[in-house]
N, C-alpha and C positions, 0 to 999 in steps of 0.2 A: 688156328693153323689153316692155311689155304691149300686147296687141292688144285693143281694146275693140269688142264686138259688141252692137249694140242688139237686144233681144229682139223688137223690131218686125221687124227683118230676119231674125233666126234663126227665129222661130216664126210670123211673119206675123200677129201679133196687136197690138192697140193697147195697148201697154204701154211707152210711150216712156221712162218713168222708170226701168225696169229695165235694168241693164247687166251684161254678162258679161265679166270681165277674165281673159284667159289669160296668166299670168306664165311666161315661158320659164325662169326660174330656179327655179321651184317645181313641185311635183307637184300643186298644188292650183289651182283656179280660185276666183275670188271673184265672187259674184253679189250685186249691189247693187239695192235697190229704195228707194222713198221711205220705207219703214217698217223694213226689216230688212237685215241684212248676213249672208250665208252664205259659208262656205268648204266646198268639196267636192273630192273627188279628181277630177283631170282626166279619168281614164278614164271616170268615171261621167257627166260632162257630155258628153264626146264621144259616149258611147253614146247619149244622148238626142238630140243634134244629128244624128247619123247616122240614127237611126231615124226622126226627124221627116220626113226627106226621102222616106221610103217610104210615108208615110201616104196612105190613100185615104179621103176623107171621104164618108160616106154616111149618110143619116138612118136612125135606128133605129126601126122600127115599134113602136107600142104594142101589147102583146099581153096578153090577159086571162089571169089565173091561176085555175085551178080547184083549190081546196084538195085535193080527192080525188085529183088527178093526181099529187101528190107522195107520197101514202101508200105506193105500191108501190116507191119508191126505196129501195135498200139502202145502209146505211152500216156501217162496220166499226170496232170498237174497237181498242185497242192490242194486244189479243191475237189480232186477226184474226177475231173472231166477228162475223158479219153479223146485222143486225136491220133491220126496216123503219124508215125514218127517223121515221115518225110515232110509233113507240114512245118516242121521246125526249120527247114531250110529251102522249101520250094520257092519262096519269094526273097530270099536273102542268103548270105553266106553265114555259116555258123561253125564254130569249134564245139564239137560235141564230145564230152568225156564220159566214158562208161566206167563206173566204180564197181568193186566187188560187192560192197554193201555200205550203207550209210554210217555204220558204226566203226568201220575199218580205219585204223590210225593212218595207214598209208594213203587211203583214199581221201582222208581229210587233208593230208599234206598235199596231195595232188590238187585238191580244190584251191588251196592257197597259192600253189605254184602257178596255176593258170590265172587266178584272179589278180595276181600281182601284175599281169600284163594286160588287164582289161582296158586300161586307158588306150593302149595301142589298138586293141580290137575295136573299141568304140570309134576311134578316129578313122578307122578303115570301114566302118559300117558293118562290123562282124559281130554276131551274137555269141555269147558264151553260155553253154548248156551243160548241166551235169545230170547224168541218169544213173540210177541204181535200182535194185529190184523191188523195193517195198514202199507202198504209198504212205503208210503211217510213219515209217522211218524217215521218209523224205521230209515230212512236216517237222519231226523232231530235229533232224539235221539242220534244217533251215533256221529253226528257232535258236539252236545252239550256236551256229557258226555265222549267221547273217551273210551267207554266201552272196557275192555280188552278181552272180549270173542267175540264169533260170534253172529251176530244179524240177525234174520229172522222174517218174517211176515206171519201170517195166516189170510188173509182177509175173508175167508169163515167160520172161527171158527170151521172147521171140526175136528181139533185135540182136541180142547177144548171139543167138544161134544163127541168125541170118548173116551176121558179120563173121561167123566162124571163130569167135573168141574161144580160147582154150579153157578147159576146166579140169579140176582134179586135185587131189592131195599133193601130188608131186609137183604141181605148179604153184602151190601155196607155201609149203614148208620147204624152203631151199636155203642154203647158206647165205646167198645174196639177200633174200627177203628178210632173213633173221637179222642181219647186220643193219639193213635199212630200217627195220622196226626199232632196233636199239638206238640208232641215230635219231629217229623221229622222236623217241622218248626224251633223249638228251636235249633236243630242240624245243621241248615243251608240249608236243602233241600227245594226245591220249586216246586210247581205244575206248569206245562206249560199250562197255561189257554187257549192259542191259540189252542193247540192240543186237549185239553180237551173238548172244545166246538165246534169242528168240527162235522158236522152232523152225521157221522157214529158213532162217539164216544158217542154222546148224545143219539142216538136212541138205541144203544145196548152195545157198548164196555164199557161204564161206569159202567154197572151192571154186567158184566161178570167177575167172579173171575178166578184166575189161580191156579197154584200149581208148584211143582217141582218133576221131576222124575230123576232117574238114570237108564240109559238104555245102552244096548250093552255089548260086541259085539254080533251081531246077530239081525236081524230085529224084531224078536218077543221077545227079551230079555229085560224085564223091572224088575229090581231087587229092586227098591224102588219107592214109590209114596207118595207124600204129596198133599192133596187137600185142598186148602184154604177154611176155613169155613166162613171167612169174609175178608174184605180188610186188607192187612197188616199182614196176619196170617203166619208169617215166622216160619218154623220149626227150631229146634235146629241145628245149623251148624255142631255140632259134629255128629249128626245122618247122615247128608248128607256125611260128610267126611268118616264116617265108611262104608257107602254103596258104595262110589265111589273109595276110596283110600286105604282102609285097605288091607294089604297083603293077608288076608284070603279070599278076594272077587275077 
């Protein structure tokens, strides 16, 4: 017997067309909407339903970003060598994506979403860089995914703070993020739970959102910035390509 829960009840949002069906005979739940049908592991759905009950909604203040403030932030390559983050774009233009953590399923999807356009970036002389908080996780991520761009870690979160990226439970467990994770699972992406439950990730990295910038040439040159409002908040890829690879830029 299946229990049907309206997402209006579960999430408290006006989405009456969406239904969540929990099948007792299966390890999966089915999420229906007027447009799509998803199947996801029950534990994943329960994870979001439980977390939703703990959310505290508070407005996020708008904060100005001073490009020079990020210049002193340090990032580390896969060999553990640290450099100022602005060195990544001081002599070139770069698309720099910031992930919640390297085990995040939506971050792995973001990496593919950007890497799919790397030929266009290469043709325009633009570098592709992915940053997340943990050095050891960066190595594991690269070995697992063979990401086509450059991979760095910011264990102090200083670049995230300088760019004023949002953080908190209420930006991580949202209805939109939940559906995006389900869709990512349907597409074949998987969370690396070993990385996700490491202490540093659980205590902070799991709640820290990222974003995407286009920067350089020049240490203080940031021509485009997208700040994730919630997990999986990818901007339109055409906006990124226009900012990084258009002949007018």
